[in-house]
Steps between C-alpha positions, in 0.01 A plus 500: 500500500587372154157600362546850642836526322343387173214749508678806626836421339687784664792535736286679755280194530806281548631731774167496680483123481855452632446751781176332604660155495797628704256649753322168519832319540610737778167462673524123482857502632390721790217263563744210498718678750207543737392142473862392566473217266835488327466196287539529126168342415306785653702758307432312179131480579481873572672587175264270314202659676622844403528388140158336509357812664636729233407268212151426633414870505301552176611857419674398180205288389259786567717742305528251212123440502434874502747556216342223294149625572606856411647376173182304423279797586713728282481247216121475530472880510723534193304232314174675585644832385617342174160339447323829568738682265428245225127551553528879491731483198252271325216738586700801378595314183137406447391862542780616270407236243134604511590869460725419202221290353254787545747748346549272201124463458457879506786546253341242269166683518672829414682339206177346372321835525779687322506232228124537453533880483781478243298253296203739501722792397644295215152406379385863519806618306446224246136607451603865464756403237241290318258795499766734358595246236136448409465875457797501263368199308156657458635825357401562144816564301305678224394767747863598568614768256867515600688230307780460758254466783288256296808283426603506869157378616484234225838355611391513861181308412710235324726456804198465729344240269826301477546503877141384559542218249821386672338526843197296391729247331696445821187449711 
């Protein structure tokens, strides 16, 4: 009876237990009346048998065992769920990591291509500028009749020559 009280822990369980023990007590007293044995030892033995009967009944132990097994099963289920969640999270993180890695690789390829294109454009523009400057440098100043125009081209040739000398001096 004490194990039943521990597991259920409610007043209803206490009421059931007291009503069942009172029924047992009344049944034993009726039995004593029929047997017409009025000595006190038999009444003590019947009350002890009723207590042993109610305490030997394993209802409380069964309920406790079921509660413990339910708790253990729930714990195992929760642990398995947590383990599965960790695995799926790890798999999702792995997939996410790989997709980020792939995106970064593609972005790097794009940057390398745009850098190569810009480098080519710069080289083309540099060649065009060199060709224009060479045209200016190869102009014969004596063939130009306009004095202002001749002076402009002469100064321009000097600037080009100075810049080329500085550029070659730095490299």
